[in-house]
C-alpha positions in Angstrom: 38.0 -4.2 37.4 35.9 -2.4 39.1 36.4 0.4 37.1 35.9 -1.5 33.6 32.9 -3.6 35.2 31.7 0.3 35.9 31.6 1.5 32.2 30.5 -1.1 31.0 27.3 -1.5 33.5 27.2 2.5 32.5 27.2 1.9 28.2 24.6 -0.8 29.1 22.0 1.3 31.0 22.6 4.3 28.8 22.0 2.0 25.4 18.7 0.6 27.4 17.7 4.0 28.2 18.4 5.5 24.3 16.2 1.9 23.4 13.1 2.5 25.7 13.7 7.1 24.8 13.3 6.0 20.9 10.2 3.3 21.1 8.2 6.2 22.8 7.5 7.9 19.5 6.0 4.1 18.5 3.7 4.6 21.3 0.8 6.6 19.2 0.8 3.8 16.9 -0.3 1.3 20.0 -2.3 3.9 21.3 -5.6 5.6 20.0 -3.6 8.7 19.0 -2.9 7.2 15.8 -5.1 8.1 12.5 -4.4 5.1 10.2 -3.9 6.7 6.6 -5.6 6.7 4.1 -5.2 4.3 1.1 -6.7 5.4 -2.7 -5.4 3.8 -6.4 -4.8 6.4 -8.5 -4.5 5.1 -11.6 -3.8 2.1 -13.2 -1.5 2.9 -16.4 -2.0 -0.1 -19.2 1.9 -0.8 -20.3 1.4 -3.8 -22.7 -1.2 -6.0 -23.5 -1.1 -9.0 -25.5 -2.9 -12.2 -25.2 -1.8 -14.3 -22.6 0.0 -11.5 -20.0 -0.7 -8.2 -19.7 1.3 -5.9 -18.0 -0.3 -2.8 -16.0 1.5 0.5 -13.2 -1.0 0.3 -10.2 -0.5 4.2 -8.6 -1.6 4.5 -5.3 -1.4 7.5 -3.4 -0.8 7.5 0.9 -1.8 10.6 3.0 -0.8 10.3 6.3 -3.3 12.6 9.2 -0.9 11.9 11.8 1.5 14.4 12.9 4.5 12.4 12.8 6.5 10.5 9.9 5.0 7.5 9.0 7.3 4.3 7.8 6.1 2.3 5.4 7.3 -1.5 4.8 5.0 -2.4 1.8 1.1 -3.1 0.6 -0.6 -6.5 -0.1 -3.1 -5.8 -2.6 -6.2 -7.0 -4.8 -8.4 -5.6 -7.7 -11.4 -7.1 -8.8 -13.4 -5.7 -12.6 -17.3 -6.4 -11.9 -15.8 -9.7 -9.5 -13.1 -11.1 -11.9 -10.2 -10.6 -10.1 -7.4 -8.4 -12.1 -4.8 -8.7 -10.0 -3.2 -10.1 -6.6 0.2 -9.1 -5.1 2.4 -7.8 -2.4 5.2 -5.1 -2.7 7.9 -4.8 0.1 9.2 -1.3 -1.1 9.8 0.9 2.0 9.5 5.0 1.9 8.4 7.2 4.8 5.4 9.4 4.3 5.8 12.6 5.6 3.7 14.1 8.5 0.6 15.6 7.2 1.9 15.0 3.7 1.5 12.2 1.1 3.7 9.8 -1.0 3.0 8.3 -4.3 4.1 4.9 -5.7 3.8 2.3 -8.4 3.5 -1.3 -8.7 3.9 -3.2 -11.4 1.6 -5.5 -11.8 1.6 -8.4 -14.4 -1.1 -10.8 -15.1 -3.6 -13.2 -17.8 -6.8 -12.3 -18.4 -7.0 -15.2 -20.8 -9.8 -17.2 -18.5 -12.1 -14.7 -18.2 -11.9 -13.0 -21.8 -14.8 -13.4 -22.6 -16.3 -11.9 -18.7 -14.3 -8.9 -19.6 -15.5 -8.9 -23.9 -19.0 -8.4 -22.5 -18.3 -5.8 -20.3 -16.3 -3.9 -22.7 -19.4 -4.5 -25.0 -21.4 -1.4 -23.7 -18.0 0.9 -23.7 -20.6 3.8 -22.2 -21.4 1.4 -19.0 -19.5 1.9 -16.1 -17.3 -1.4 -14.5 -17.1 -1.6 -11.0 -14.1 -2.2 -9.5 -13.0 -3.0 -5.8 -9.7 -2.6 -4.1 -8.9 -4.6 -0.9 -5.4 -5.2 0.9 -3.0 -4.1 3.7 -0.6 -1.5 4.4 2.6 -2.6 6.4 3.6 -0.1 8.1 6.0 1.0 11.3 9.7 0.1 11.9 10.0 -2.4 14.8 6.3 -2.6 16.1 4.6 -3.4 12.7 1.1 -2.3 12.1 -1.0 -3.6 9.0 -4.1 -1.1 8.2 -6.4 -2.5 6.3 -7.3 -0.6 3.4 -11.0 -1.4 1.3 -12.2 0.9 -1.8 -15.5 0.9 -4.5 -15.9 2.8 -6.9 -16.7 3.2 -11.2 -14.4 2.8 -14.4 -16.3 4.3 -17.6 -14.7 1.9 -20.0 -15.2 4.3 -23.1 -13.1 6.7 -21.3 -10.3 4.7 -21.8 -10.9 3.7 -25.2 -9.3 5.5 -28.3 -11.4 7.0 -30.7 
């Protein structure tokens, strides 16, 4: 009986020690040693464009500046064109970005731009003029102790570059 209780205590202590030693790697996420990953929108691919529904694929790239791999649990995003909301949503795709590496992933998007058709047609009347875009959101990182990293990008696209002649 005493031997069995000692074995259970020893096993419990070993498991507790293992848990605490594995959490030590997460301490850089909580301390100042963690550098936020860089998230960028690499490409917007039109899959299907019908009158009431448009399907796109947003291609994102995450660069990890840290010396340890970075688990990613998902992404919340909003994409605007000249203040017109193109898409908004979240993805719960899990992947790991290697240390000092990058990972590219695609997010399928469905939207209905019908209510913004006038504004979009007006933007496309002069295809040589740039259109501003804004990407905002959060990248959910970590395993047990998650951290949300805010992202915000602004830029311009020229519609004429994407319209076939």
